[in-house]
C-alpha positions in Angstrom: -0.2 -0.1 0.1 0.8 3.5 -0.6 -0.2 6.9 1.6 -2.5 9.1 -1.2 -0.7 12.2 -1.4 -1.6 15.3 -0.9 -3.2 17.9 -0.3 -3.2 19.8 -3.4 -5.6 21.8 -5.9 -6.5 22.0 -9.3 -5.7 25.7 -10.1 -8.1 25.6 -13.4 -11.0 27.2 -11.1 -9.2 29.8 -9.0 -7.4 31.2 -11.4 -8.0 34.9 -12.5 -6.8 38.2 -14.4 -6.1 40.0 -10.9 -3.4 39.3 -8.6 -2.2 36.8 -7.2 -4.8 34.3 -9.6 -2.9 35.5 -13.2 0.8 34.4 -12.6 2.1 31.2 -11.2 4.0 32.8 -8.7 1.0 34.5 -6.9 -1.4 31.4 -7.8 1.6 29.5 -5.8 2.2 31.9 -3.2 -2.1 31.7 -2.5 -2.2 27.5 -2.4 0.8 27.4 -0.4 -0.6 29.6 2.2 -4.2 28.1 1.9 -2.1 24.5 2.7 -1.7 22.2 -0.2 1.6 20.6 -1.2 0.7 20.6 -4.9 -0.5 22.4 -7.8 -2.7 21.1 -10.9 -2.0 23.3 -13.7 -4.2 23.8 -16.4 -2.2 24.0 -19.5 -4.4 26.5 -21.6 -4.2 28.8 -19.6 -1.4 31.2 -20.5 -1.9 33.4 -17.1 -0.2 29.6 -15.2 2.2 28.3 -18.6 3.5 28.5 -22.2 3.2 24.9 -23.0 4.8 25.5 -26.7 7.3 26.9 -24.8 7.5 23.6 -22.0 7.8 21.2 -23.9 10.3 22.8 -26.1 12.9 24.1 -23.0 14.0 22.7 -20.7 14.5 26.0 -18.9 11.8 26.5 -18.6 10.3 23.8 -17.5 13.3 24.8 -14.7 11.9 27.3 -14.7 8.3 26.8 -13.8 9.3 23.7 -11.0 11.4 26.6 -9.5 8.0 29.1 -8.6 6.6 25.7 -7.7 9.8 25.3 -5.4 9.9 28.2 -4.0 6.6 28.0 -2.3 7.5 24.1 -1.3 4.5 22.6 -3.5 5.2 19.9 -6.4 3.3 19.4 -9.8 0.8 17.0 -10.1 0.7 17.4 -13.7 -1.1 19.6 -16.6 -4.8 19.2 -17.4 -5.4 19.6 -20.6 -9.5 19.4 -20.8 -10.2 22.1 -23.4 -8.3 20.9 -26.0 -8.6 17.3 -25.4 -12.9 18.8 -25.2 -11.7 19.9 -29.3 -10.2 16.5 -30.2 -13.3 15.2 -30.8 -16.2 17.2 -31.0 -19.8 17.2 -32.4 -21.2 19.7 -34.4 -24.0 21.1 -32.1 -21.2 22.4 -29.7 -18.9 24.5 -32.7 -20.0 27.9 -31.4 -20.3 27.1 -27.8 -17.4 26.0 -27.4 -15.0 27.8 -30.0 -13.7 30.4 -26.6 -11.4 27.3 -25.8 -9.3 27.7 -29.1 -7.7 30.5 -29.8 -9.1 33.3 -32.7 -7.4 31.8 -35.9 -8.7 28.7 -35.6 -12.6 29.3 -34.2 -15.0 29.1 -36.9 -12.9 26.4 -39.1 -13.4 22.7 -36.8 -11.2 21.6 -39.0 -8.8 23.7 -38.2 -9.5 23.9 -34.7 -9.1 19.7 -34.2 -5.8 19.7 -35.6 -4.6 22.8 -33.3 -6.5 20.6 -29.9 -4.4 17.2 -31.5 -1.3 20.1 -31.2 -1.9 20.8 -28.1 -2.5 17.6 -26.8 1.1 16.7 -28.3 2.8 19.8 -26.4 1.5 18.4 -23.4 2.6 15.5 -23.3 6.6 15.9 -24.1 5.8 18.8 -21.3 4.8 16.3 -19.0 8.0 15.2 -19.7 10.6 17.7 -19.3 8.0 18.2 -16.5 9.0 14.9 -15.3 5.6 14.1 -14.2 4.1 10.4 -15.3 0.1 11.5 -15.8 -1.9 13.8 -17.6 -5.4 14.5 -17.2 -7.7 15.3 -20.5 -11.6 15.0 -21.8 -12.6 12.2 -24.5 -14.6 15.2 -26.1 -18.2 14.3 -27.5 -19.4 12.9 -30.6 -21.6 11.1 -29.1 -23.4 13.3 -26.6 -26.0 14.6 -28.1 -27.6 11.3 -28.7 -27.2 9.7 -25.0 -31.2 8.9 -24.8 -32.0 6.8 -27.7 -35.2 8.6 -29.2 -35.5 9.4 -32.1 -33.7 5.9 -31.7 -30.3 5.1 -33.0 -30.0 4.0 -36.7 -28.0 0.6 -36.3 -24.3 1.1 -35.7 -24.1 5.0 -34.9 -22.7 4.0 -31.6 -20.1 1.6 -33.1 -19.0 4.6 -35.5 -19.0 7.5 -33.2 -16.2 5.2 -30.6 -14.7 3.9 -33.6 -13.6 7.9 -34.9 -13.1 9.2 -31.2 -10.8 6.1 -30.9 -9.8 6.6 -34.8 -8.7 10.4 -33.6 -6.8 9.3 -29.6 -4.7 6.2 -31.1 -1.9 8.8 -32.5 -2.4 11.0 -29.6 -2.0 8.2 -27.0 1.0 6.9 -28.8 2.7 10.0 -28.3 2.0 10.4 -24.9 3.5 6.5 -25.1 7.2 7.8 -26.2 7.0 9.9 -23.9 6.2 7.8 -20.7 3.0 9.9 -19.2 -0.3 7.8 -18.8 -3.4 10.1 -20.4 -6.1 9.6 -18.3 -9.4 10.7 -19.6 -12.1 12.2 -16.3 -14.7 10.4 -16.4 -17.8 13.2 -16.9 -21.1 13.5 -18.5 -20.8 15.4 -22.0 -18.0 13.4 -22.4 -18.6 10.6 -24.6 -16.3 8.8 -21.6 -19.2 8.6 -19.0 -18.8 5.9 -16.9 -17.8 2.6 -16.8 -19.5 1.4 -19.8 -18.3 3.7 -22.3 -14.3 3.8 -21.0 -14.6 -0.2 -21.5 -15.8 0.4 -25.1 -13.5 3.5 -25.9 -10.5 0.8 -24.0 -10.9 -1.6 -26.6 -11.7 0.4 -29.5 -8.4 1.7 -28.8 -7.3 -2.2 -28.7 -6.2 -1.7 -24.6 -3.3 0.9 -25.0 -1.6 0.7 -21.9 -1.4 4.3 -21.7 -5.1 5.0 -21.7 -6.1 5.8 -18.9 -9.1 7.2 -15.8 -8.9 11.0 -13.8 -11.2 9.2 -11.0 -13.9 12.4 -9.9 -16.9 11.2 -7.9 -19.0 13.6 -7.9 -19.4 13.0 -11.9 -20.4 9.6 -10.9 -23.2 10.1 -8.0 -24.7 12.7 -10.7 -25.8 10.0 -12.4 -26.2 7.5 -9.6 -23.5 6.1 -10.5 -22.3 3.2 -7.4 -18.8 5.2 -6.5 -17.3 2.7 -4.9 -17.8 0.0 -6.7 -16.7 1.5 -9.4 -13.4 1.4 -7.5 -13.4 -2.2 -7.6 -14.5 -2.9 -11.2 -11.6 0.1 -12.8 -8.8 0.7 -9.9 -5.3 -0.6 -12.3 -6.7 2.8 -15.2 -7.4 4.9 -11.8 -3.8 7.4 -12.3 -5.7 10.4 -11.2 -7.9 11.6 -8.4 -10.4 14.3 -7.9 -11.4 15.3 -4.7 -14.9 17.0 -5.3 -18.4 16.9 -3.4 -22.1 17.0 -5.5 -25.5 15.8 -4.3 -28.6 14.3 -5.5 -31.5 15.4 -4.9 -34.2 14.6 -7.0 -38.2 15.6 -5.9 -41.2 15.6 -7.8 -40.1 18.8 -10.3 -37.0 17.4 -11.7 -34.0 15.1 -11.1 -30.7 14.2 -13.2 -31.8 16.4 -16.3 -31.7 19.6 -14.1 -34.8 20.8 -15.8 -32.3 23.2 -17.8 -32.2 25.3 -14.6 -29.5 26.9 -12.9 -27.1 25.2 -10.3 -28.3 26.3 -7.2 -31.7 24.9 -8.0 -31.0 21.8 -9.8 -31.2 18.5 -8.1 -28.1 17.6 -8.8 -24.9 19.6 -8.0 -21.4 20.6 -7.2 -20.7 21.3 -3.6 -17.5 22.4 -1.6 -15.6 18.6 0.4 -18.0 18.0 3.3 -21.1 19.5 2.3 -22.5 16.9 0.1 -23.5 13.5 0.1 -20.3 12.1 -0.4 -18.6 8.9 1.6 -14.8 10.0 1.1 -14.0 8.0 4.0 -15.0 5.1 1.4 -12.8 6.7 -1.3 -9.7 7.3 0.1 -9.9 4.2 2.0 -10.6 1.9 -1.4 -8.1 4.1 -3.1 -5.6 3.8 -0.1 -6.2 -0.6 -0.1 -5.7 -0.5 -4.1 -1.6 1.2 -3.4 -3.1 4.3 -5.3 0.0 5.9 -6.1 -1.1 9.2 -7.3 -2.3 12.7 -5.7 -5.7 13.9 -3.9 -6.3 16.7 -5.9 -8.8 18.7 -4.8 -11.3 20.6 -7.8 -13.4 23.1 -5.8 -16.9 24.3 -7.6 -19.7 25.1 -5.9 -22.9 26.8 -6.0 -23.0 28.2 -3.1 -19.5 29.0 -0.8 -17.0 32.3 -1.7 -13.7 29.8 -3.1 -11.2 31.2 -0.7 -13.5 29.1 2.3 -13.8 25.8 -0.1 -10.5 26.1 -0.5 -8.9 26.1 2.2 -11.1 24.5 3.6 -10.5 21.6 1.2 -6.8 21.5 2.1 -7.8 20.8 5.5 -10.2 18.4 4.2 -8.8 16.4 1.8 -5.3 15.9 4.8 -7.8 14.9 7.0 -8.8 12.5 4.6 -5.6 10.4 3.7 -4.6 7.4 5.3 -1.1 7.9 6.4 -0.6 3.5 5.1 1.0 1.8 8.9 4.6 -0.4 8.2 2.8 -3.1 10.6 -0.4 -5.1 11.2 -2.6 -4.5 14.5 -2.5 -7.6 15.3 1.5 -8.3 15.6 1.2 -8.0 18.9 -0.9 -11.4 19.6 0.7 -13.1 16.2 2.7 -16.7 16.9 5.5 -15.8 14.2 6.5 -19.1 11.3 7.5 -22.4 13.1 6.6 -25.1 10.5 6.3 -27.9 13.7 3.9 -26.3 15.1 1.8 -25.0 12.3 1.6 -29.2 11.6 0.4 -29.8 15.1 -2.3 -26.9 15.2 -3.4 -28.9 12.2 -2.9 -32.0 14.0 -0.6 -33.3 11.0 1.3 -36.3 12.9 1.9 -38.8 9.7 4.4 -38.5 7.0 6.7 -35.9 6.3 5.8 -33.8 3.5 8.0 -34.5 0.1 
């Protein structure tokens, strides 16, 4: 077993145009003051990182690590959710998602997809230069508009969608493999990889690619009614990254999982600060520890009620309180009889011929 590392924080939800949130140095100081020991950097945020420069310059990569080290912080990984989304985007989302890309590639889905794919290649190289072993992203969404089968799917539609998804991602997975980096897809509604079944289908289409793995965020499973503890039993070998994000699902006589197009505060399912929702984090940390998870517990803070400063401070302490420092001996060693074959045979009542 391993002791889970943490607490760490995903900087995406906290970055902004005002100091200290508009620079890596400023955010590093802020994170350390809140009690975090690591940070996850959104690779799309140029205020925090120049992804191309990090991919091409070891000096620049070392400078990033140096900025964090000044505040005794580690870099947990880079994230490319926005770019990953654009690798495989259904045309229905072209306009809403155009803002994820620079203006130079907007209004041209083909060019935008090429840009997104190159971003993932850069992320693989940057991750290696930064001494990382994993990267977090989204799978994209070719099939999400067809989640609920009415009108009925044409025969072969779903299989074709997953085949195309794999066709776009296999070269990227190969690029990460060349750099020695695991690619961890966040299992998330609106993504084609949104539960265990869809992950398995994609994994099969990628020929069980060794770099195809999971970023486990229980909040997205809570909102789908998935047994998020059993999920760990099924997929622990693929879980290489972990976001600590809480949620609650309280359906009523008017609305449920789909939310009725309501704002977050009124939805039956909504994200909450860690400890304010329904997620059994004690069970999660126990499961992950028992299965030998070696990564970081990273706060991804999203709450429709709480002030983010309070959420960050409380989140750091929440994670610290849930990390299980693994033992180096058994609790019942004090009354244990140690190896004695003769004694064992007597206990078992074996008195006949000796074993060969």
